[in-house]
C-alpha positions in Angstrom: -4.5 49.0 143.6 -1.8 49.5 146.3 -2.3 51.8 149.3 0.5 53.5 151.2 0.3 55.6 154.4 -0.3 58.7 152.3 -2.7 57.3 149.6 -2.2 55.5 146.3 1.0 53.6 145.8 2.6 51.5 143.0 4.5 48.2 143.1 7.8 48.1 141.2 10.1 45.1 140.4 13.1 47.4 140.6 14.1 51.0 141.4 17.2 53.2 140.9 18.8 55.9 142.9 17.1 54.6 146.0 18.6 53.6 149.4 17.2 51.0 151.7 17.0 51.1 155.5 16.9 48.1 157.9 14.0 45.6 157.7 11.4 45.5 160.4 8.1 43.6 160.8 4.9 45.6 160.2 1.3 44.7 160.0 0.0 46.2 156.7 -3.4 46.0 155.1 -2.5 42.7 153.6 -1.0 41.1 156.8 2.3 40.8 158.5 5.4 41.6 156.3 9.1 42.3 156.9 9.7 45.6 155.1 12.5 48.1 154.8 11.9 51.8 154.2 13.4 53.1 150.9 14.6 56.7 150.4 15.9 58.9 147.6 19.7 58.7 147.5 19.8 62.4 146.5 17.5 64.2 149.0 16.9 61.3 151.5 13.1 61.6 151.3 11.3 58.4 152.3 9.5 57.1 149.2 7.9 53.9 150.4 9.3 50.5 151.3 10.8 47.2 150.1 9.1 43.9 150.8 11.8 41.7 152.4 9.5 38.9 153.5 5.8 38.1 153.4 4.5 35.8 156.1 1.3 34.8 154.2 1.6 32.6 151.2 -0.8 34.7 149.1 1.5 37.7 149.5 4.8 36.0 148.6 4.8 37.6 145.1 5.7 40.9 146.8 9.0 39.7 148.2 11.9 41.7 146.8 9.6 44.3 145.2 9.2 48.0 146.1 6.3 50.2 146.9 6.5 53.9 146.1 3.8 56.2 147.2 2.4 58.5 144.5 2.7 61.4 147.0 6.5 61.0 146.8 6.7 60.6 143.1 5.8 64.2 142.3 7.8 67.2 143.6 5.4 70.2 143.3 7.7 73.1 144.3 10.5 72.4 141.8 14.2 72.3 142.3 16.6 75.2 142.9 20.0 73.5 142.1 21.4 71.8 139.1 22.6 68.8 141.2 19.2 68.2 142.8 17.2 65.1 142.1 15.6 66.5 138.8 18.3 64.8 136.6 17.9 61.4 138.3 15.3 58.7 137.7 13.1 57.4 140.6 
């Protein structure tokens, strides 16, 4: 039931092969949060964000967890090279 900027999104406890940018405060649908964009270590595509801090007590359960947008989980045009992201897990 999570929503990203490009539609449906999923909350994960942990992720692999993902880098994390600097945290910044953003007002999301559920209030003010400190979040850091996360990106694929291979192709550098932004995938979603990590919740660093939730300012509302009802949202504290998200701290330290990751949102990945469904739009970034599926690569429709395939991969051309053996060393692309296809052999890595999200």
